[in-house]
Residue, then its C-alpha position, 0 to 999 in steps of 0.5 A: x489400596x492402589x487398585x482402589x485409586x485406579x478404580x476411582x480414576x477409571x470410574x471417573x473417566x469410563x464405566x468399568x466393571x470390577x470382578x473381584x480383584x480384576x478390573x475389566x473395562x467395558x466400552x460404552x456404546x455411544x452413538x458417534x456419527x463417524x459416517x462419511x455422509x456427515x455433510x450430506x445430512x447437514x445441508x446448512x454445513x455444506x452450504x456454509x463451507x461452499x459459501x466460505x470457499x467461494x468468498x475466499x476464492x473471489x477475494x483471492x482473485x481480486x487481490x491478485x488482479x489488483x496487484x497486477x494492475x498496480x505493480x509499482x505505483x510507488x511515486x511521491x509526486x505525480x508531476x505529469x498530472x501537474x503539467x498544464x496547471x498554474x501554481x495555485x492549482x499545483x499548490x492544492x495538489x502538492x500541499x504545504x511549501x517549505x519556508x515562506x518565501x514571499x512573492x513579489x508584489x504585482x507592480x514590482x518584479x525582480x531584475x530580469x523577469x518575474x520568475x519565482x519558485x516554491x519548494x515542496x518536501x514529501x517523503x524526503x524528496x524536494x520538488x522545486x516549482x518555478x513559475x511566473x509570478x504575474x501569470x501564475x503559469x508553471x515554467x518548470x519542475x526540479x526534483x532532487x535525486x542522485x539516481x536518474x531512474x529512481x528520481x523518474x519513479x519518484x516523479x512518476x515520469x518517463x523520459x520519452x513523454x511528449x508533454x514534457x522534457x526531462x534534463x539531468x542536472x549535474x555538478x562536478x560531484x555527480x547528479x543533483x536531480x532532474x529538471x522537467x519542462x512542460x512542452 
């Protein structure tokens, strides 16, 4: 009985010969192509593999070159791009201001001049833009931060650029931010 179950199982999976009580396995000759020339006999497979390899190679090179071209473009504000623009042009690039501070009417100026400001907030970094309310010309930018190098990175700034002057703003506790004045 035990042999019968084994024989049925083996019949299910392979062809067998039963001789008396002895079970003998007979290998079935299937034409299995294990030739190393498999790819040569199938030109479409060769072309597909070569094309996939070339595409992966091109994509890899593109990604590597893109990373090298833009190593650290992690700035929040592009302040050098705002140099020379008026407050209305800067508004379009910077987006929504914090709060709604009304500007003085054209016929009324605050004591001591027409200087006004707008405050912008992006990625937890505040940017204050000072401007002349009558001419709309930007006077200066103030970017908050407590580390000069990181604050310069946030504003996409360089200390040695001739287009603007960078001043560190401090109080008795430490650094408050940097002031950028167009030259």
